[in-house]
N, C-alpha and C positions, 0 to 999 in steps of 0.2 A: 187636249190636254185638259184634265180635271182642274175645275176652278180652286183656287187656294182659299181657305177660310181667312177672314180678316179677324185679326187678334190684336187687341188694344193693348199698350203698354204705357203706363202713366210715366211722365217726365217730371223731374224737379223743376223748381223755379228759383231762380237767384236774382236779387236786386243788386244794383250797383256795379262796380268793376269787375273785371276778370283779366287774369294774366293770359295773354298771347303766347302759346307755348312755341309758335314759330318765330315771331318777332321780337318777343320779349317786352312788347309795349303793354302799359296798363290801361285798358279800355273802360274809362269811367263814365258813369251817367247812363248805363244801359241795364236792362233786365234781360235775363237768360233762360231760356228752356233747355234744361240739360239732361242727358240720358246716356248711360254708357252703352257704346255701340254693340257690346257682346249680347245685349238682350234682344235687340232686333235681329242681329244676325243668327242667333240661335233659333228664334221663331221661324226665320225663313230657311234656315238649315234643316229644321224638323218638318217643313212642308206647309207652314202658314205664310200669311202675308201680314207683316208687323203694321200697325198703326199707331203713330206716337201720339199720345193724348197730353195736350198742354194743360196749363191752368185756364179756366174760363172764369168769367165774371158771373154767369147766371147758370142755373141749373138745365134751362132749356138747350144749352149748347151741349151739356153732358149727355142729356137724353137724346139729342139728335144724333151724336155720336154712336152712343151705346146701341142705338136701333140699328145700325149697320154692322154691328160687330157680332162675331159668333163665339167669342170668349175674351178674356182679359188676363194679363199676366202682371201680378204686382211685383216689382223688382226690389232688389236689396237697397240700403240707403241708411240715414242716421237712426238713431235710437227714437223709439216712440214715446212721447211724453207720458210720465208716470201717472199723471192725474187722469189720462184716458183710460187707465185700468184700475182707477181707485187707490192708488198707493202714494204716499210721500216719497220725494226724491230721495235716494239713498246714495251713499259713496259709491262712485264708479259709474254713476249714470253719465252717458256721454252727451254729445251735442244733439239737439233735438230741432226739428223744423215743423212749427206749429201749422203753417200755411199748408205743407205737404199732408201732414197728419189728417187735417180737415179734409183736403181735397180727396185723399185716397180712401178715407173711411166713408165719405160721401159716396165715392164710385163704387165702393164695395157694396154698400146697402142697395145702390141702384141695380147692380149686376145681380145680386142675390134675388130682388124682387123680379128680375126678368128670366131667373133660372138660367144664367149663362154660366157656362164652365169657368171656373176661376182657377188659377195657378199662382201660388206665391213662392217666391224665393227668398230666404234669408229674412229680412225685415218683412217681406210680404207674407211669409208663413206666420210671423208673430202677428202681423196686422189682422190676418184671419181670424187668429185665436181672439184677439182683443175685440173685434166686431162681433163675436159669438159670445162676449161675456167673460172671456178667460183673462188670465193675469200673465205677468211676464217676470222673470228674474232679471232685475235690473243690471246686474253685473255678476256672471258666474265666477269671475276671478276672485270675488270676495268670499267664496266658499270652496276653496280648493280641496277640502277633506271630502266634499261630496262629489264635485266635478273635478277629477282627478287627472284627466287627461288634457292634452292641449286641444283647445277649439280655435286657437289661432296661433301663429308661430312669430317670433321676433324676426326682425331683419327681412330682406326682400323675398318675396314669395310671389309666384305666378298663380293664376287661377287653375292651372293645370297640376300644380303641386299636391299630391295625395298626403293628407295628413292622418286621417284614420279611416275606419271602417264602420259602418252601421249595420245594425240587423233589423230586417223589416218584421212585422208581426203577421203571424199567420192569419189567413182569412180576409186581410185588407187588400184593397185595390193594388196598393203599391207592391205588395208581395207578388201578386199575379203579373205584373208588369216586369219588375226588376229582379225577382228571385230573392233569396234569402239574406245574401251580403251584398253590400254596395261600397265600393271604394270612393271616398268623398275628399274634396278640399274643404277647408273651414276657415272663416273670417270673422266669427261672431263673438260677442261677449254678453249679450242678452239672449235669454232662451225662454221657451214656454214653460210656465209654472202651472197654475190651475188652468185645466182645459176647459175650453169654451163649450157651451151647450150645443149638444148635438153633434159634437166631433169625437173622433177617436184617434188614438197614438197610432201610427203606421210604421215608425222606425225609431230605433233607441241607439244612442252610442254606447260603448263598453261601460261608461260609468252612469249610464241611466239617463243622460240628458236626452230630452224628446228632440228627435232629429226630423220628424215628418209627422204630419197630422192629415186627416181627410174627413169629409162628411160621410155619413152613413151611405148616402148614394154614390159617393166617389166622384161627383162632379165638380167638387171642390178639393183641391188638393194643395198642401204646403210643404215644402222641404227647406232644412236650415242649411245647406249647402249650395253652392253655386253651379248648378247644372249647366248654365250657359256658358260657363268656362270649360266644361269638361266633355260636352256632347261630341266633340269631334275626335275626342281620345278615348273615352270611357263609353262601352256600349250600353251599360245601364242608364246612365244620365241621358244618354241619347234616346234610349227606349221610353223613359218618362216623358221626355218632351214630345216625342213621336206620338205617344198615347193621349197626351193632353190635346195636340193638334188634331188627332182623329176623333176624339170627343167632341171638339168644336166643328166636326163635319170637313176638315181638311184631309190630305194625303201625306201623312208623315212618312219619314224614312229615318233609318237607322244608320250609325257609322258601321263601317265594315269591320 
């Protein structure tokens, strides 16, 4: 059996208490490494071996972990702080996690320096853009005249709920992997504004919202939707994850 590529997935870090969903007790005085299991499940589904990356206190630990990895997935999460892309906070800016911003941007720069394949999902795609000097719309709901389709829906919604389609850009790696149209879920209110240096847009929503970006080499890709929630039911999202794992040297597989 061929070896699976080791693919890192950074986890969040939370200080203090956490509600136990089983017992209902409040566990105070603890610190937590947190990551939605869908991300590690999707990496494994696509043929890789996920490695959860916690917060470390020194760069040497990050370097040691990165030296063993074949690629890295930056997952979804809270808003990126506006000052990190040179903007003042505007109405609609959501919760931020300064510690996570710092950790993931550091990891991103280390991964870029090592020429590791990078895949960003939702916040992760926005993080790629910020790392390359781009900016973000802090809240697309503040401009419904421009962003006129729903990019998140009110009420309960699963990660397998299709919200809209996106159209890939001809000549991009994403188009070669997933074809012209992709059915996507959607849970975001921030979006890519000015494109980062060396990046190209690879997919757009019907209202022109940037839905995917990639480097000119294609080794760095970011998508605005949550492929980790769709990969077992939507072939295009499975194929995107499979292609990333293959880029990392793994043996990806698609859904049937």
